C-alpha positions in Angstrom: -7.8 -20.2 -8.5 -5.1 -18.2 -9.3 -3.3 -16.7 -6.0 -1.7 -13.1 -6.8 0.4 -12.9 -3.9 2.4 -15.5 -1.8 2.8 -19.1 -2.1 -0.3 -21.3 -3.0 -1.8 -22.6 0.0 -1.1 -26.5 0.3 -4.4 -28.6 0.0 -6.1 -31.1 2.2 -8.8 -33.7 1.9 -11.3 -32.4 -0.2 -14.1 -34.0 2.0 -13.4 -31.8 5.1 -14.0 -28.2 3.4 -17.4 -28.2 1.4 -19.7 -28.5 4.6 -23.6 -29.3 4.7 -26.5 -27.2 3.2 -24.5 -25.7 0.6 -23.1 -26.5 -2.9 -20.9 -24.4 -5.4 -22.6 -22.3 -8.2 -23.4 -23.7 -11.3 -22.7 -22.3 -14.8 -19.8 -19.5 -15.7 -19.1 -17.3 -13.3 -17.3 -13.8 -13.3 -14.1 -13.8 -12.2 -13.8 -12.5 -8.5 -10.9 -11.3 -6.4 -11.0 -12.1 -2.9 -8.7 -9.8 -0.5 -8.2 -11.7 2.5 -6.2 -11.7 5.7 -3.1 -14.2 5.4 -4.4 -16.1 8.1 -7.2 -17.5 6.0 -5.2 -18.2 2.9 -4.7 -22.3 3.4 -8.6 -22.4 4.1 -9.7 -20.2 1.3 -7.2 -22.3 -1.0 -8.7 -25.7 0.7 -12.0 -24.5 -0.3 -11.7 -23.1 -3.6 -9.5 -26.3 -5.0 -12.7 -28.9 -3.3 -15.5 -27.4 -4.7 -14.2 -25.9 -8.2 -14.6 -22.2 -7.5 -12.0 -21.5 -10.2 -13.3 -18.3 -10.7 -11.9 -17.2 -7.4 -8.6 -15.3 -7.3 -7.0 -14.7 -4.1 -4.7 -12.1 -2.8 -3.9 -11.9 1.0 -2.6 -8.6 3.4 -0.2 -9.9 6.0 -1.7 -12.1 9.1 0.6 -9.7 11.4 -2.0 -6.9 10.9 -3.9 -8.6 13.8 -1.3 -7.4 16.2 -2.3 -3.5 14.9 -6.4 -4.1 14.1 -6.3 -0.4 13.5 -4.4 -0.4 10.3 -6.6 -3.1 8.8 -9.1 -0.8 7.2 -7.0 1.3 5.6 -5.0 -1.6 4.3 -8.0 -3.2 2.9 -9.0 0.0 0.9 -5.4 0.2 0.1 -5.8 -3.1 -1.7 -9.7 -2.5 -3.0 -8.0 0.6 -5.1 -5.1 -1.1 -6.3 -7.0 -4.1 -7.6 -9.5 -1.8 -9.2 -6.5 0.1 -11.1 -5.4 -3.2 -12.0 -8.8 -3.9 -13.9 -10.6 -6.3 -11.1 -14.8 -5.6 -11.2 -15.6 -7.8 -8.5 -14.0 -7.7 -5.1 -15.1 -9.5 -2.0 -13.1 -8.9 1.6 -12.2 -12.1 3.7 -11.8 -10.7 6.8 -14.7 -10.3 9.7 -14.9 -7.2 11.8 -11.5 -8.1 13.5 -11.3 -5.4 16.2 -11.6 -2.8 13.9 -14.7 -1.7 15.7 -16.9 -1.0 12.7 -13.9 1.0 11.0 -13.8 -2.1 8.1 -17.3 -2.0 7.4 -17.2 1.6 6.9 -14.1 1.4 4.3 -16.5 -1.7 2.7 -19.6 0.7 2.4 -17.2 3.5 1.1 -15.1 1.1 -1.5 -18.7 -0.8 -2.7 -17.4 -4.2 -1.8 -18.7 -7.0 1.0 -16.9 -9.0 3.6 -17.8 -11.8 5.4 -20.1 -11.6 8.1 -19.0 -11.9 11.9 -16.9 -10.1 14.4 -13.9 -12.2 14.3 -12.8 -15.8 12.5 -13.5 -17.6 15.7 -17.2 -16.5 15.0 -17.3 -17.4 11.3 -15.6 -20.5 11.8 -17.8 -22.0 14.2 -21.1 -20.5 12.5 -21.7 -16.7 13.6 -25.2 -17.7 14.8 -24.0 -21.0 17.0 -21.2 -18.8 18.1 -23.6 -16.0 19.3 -25.7 -18.7 20.8 -22.8 -19.6 23.0 -21.0 -16.3 23.8 -22.1 -16.5 27.6 -21.0 -19.9 28.1 -17.6 -19.6 26.6 -16.7 -15.8 28.4 -14.0 -17.8 30.0 -12.4 -19.0 26.9 -9.1 -18.4 24.8 -9.7 -19.8 21.2 -7.3 -20.9 18.4 -7.9 -21.8 15.2 -5.8 -24.2 12.8 -3.5 -21.0 11.8 -3.1 -19.8 15.5 -2.1 -23.6 16.7 0.5 -23.5 13.8 1.3 -20.0 14.8 1.4 -20.4 18.6 4.2 -18.6 19.0 4.5 -15.8 16.5 1.1 -14.8 17.2 0.5 -15.2 21.2 3.5 -15.9 22.9 6.0 -13.6 21.1 3.6 -10.3 20.8 2.7 -10.9 24.5 6.4 -11.1 25.6 6.1 -14.5 27.3 9.0 -15.9 25.4 11.4 -13.1 27.2 8.9 -12.9 30.6 6.6 -16.2 31.1 5.9 -14.7 34.9 3.4 -12.4 32.8 1.0 -15.5 31.9 -1.1 -15.0 34.8 -1.4 -11.5 34.3 -2.8 -12.0 30.8 -4.3 -15.6 31.1 -5.4 -15.7 34.8 -9.2 -14.9 33.8 -9.3 -17.3 31.4 -10.1 -21.2 32.5 -10.2 -22.9 28.9 -8.4 -23.0 26.1 -11.1 -24.2 22.9 -9.5 -25.4 19.9 -11.4 -24.7 16.9 -10.4 -27.1 14.6 -11.1 -27.0 10.8 -9.3 -30.0 9.6 -9.0 -33.5 11.1 -5.1 -33.5 12.1 -3.5 -34.9 14.7 -0.6 -32.9 14.7 -2.1 -29.7 14.9 -4.5 -30.8 17.7 -1.2 -32.0 19.5 0.2 -28.3 18.9 -3.0 -27.1 20.4 -3.4 -29.1 23.7 0.5 -28.1 24.2 -0.5 -24.4 23.9 -3.1 -25.1 26.5 -0.7 -26.4 28.9 1.8 -23.5 28.3 -1.0 -21.2 29.5 -2.1 -23.1 32.0 -5.7 -23.7 30.8 -8.0 -26.7 30.7 -8.2 -28.1 26.9 -11.2 -28.5 24.7 -11.6 -29.3 20.9 -14.3 -28.3 18.9 -14.7 -29.5 15.1 -15.9 -26.7 13.7 -14.6 -27.3 9.5 -14.7 -24.4 7.7 -18.1 -22.7 9.3 -19.4 -19.5 7.2 -16.8 -19.2 5.1 -17.4 -21.8 2.4 -20.9 -20.3 2.0 -19.3 -16.9 1.8 -17.0 -18.2 -1.0 -19.8 -19.5 -2.7 -21.9 -16.6 -2.4 -19.4 -14.3 -3.8 -20.8 -15.7 -7.7 -23.9 -13.4 -7.0 -24.3 -10.5 -9.2 -22.3 -7.5 -8.6 -23.3 -4.4 -6.3 -23.3 -1.3 -7.5 -20.6 1.0 -6.0 -22.3 3.4 -4.1 
């Protein structure tokens, strides 16, 4: 994999990422550019490296777009058109709906590209089917991924102003009972960060080891035959 923007993601243990029930495609696949959320850069890099998906190149949009999800669809459109102007023919989108209310899907249809299925990364990391089956049971839960455990201050505390006004905590999180850490990797330091985040928010801590969920098979599937642009 050649990453076209930013730093190359750090690699973890290959055994943690391949998952079960799928295998990397065989043969000599076409080059594919994945345009992804910056919050997925490390995980996509790990999956690619662990499974020999060398036909995949990665470029990432700023993870901070999640603070303003209404900006994601046009940012993706711009990135797709820029990539096509640079000669990329095969493009896949490493975003779920991510709070765009279907507008990202509209852009994907108009630009002839496919995104990973799911409403958000919590769902596809766990597995969309499994997440959907428990949606009612987990209605009182606030979720963290590995990325959010690492970036808890800059993506949760600071945007909500809790660093300046900690008294707002119960206004934002009073209806939550649990913090569920969806762990992509076996990492004691990240688990400790997630536990500290739960304590800071006054929530009960729960950890679920999801691995990469639906992200790995999605990356394998982008080797499928190209779709015609509408």
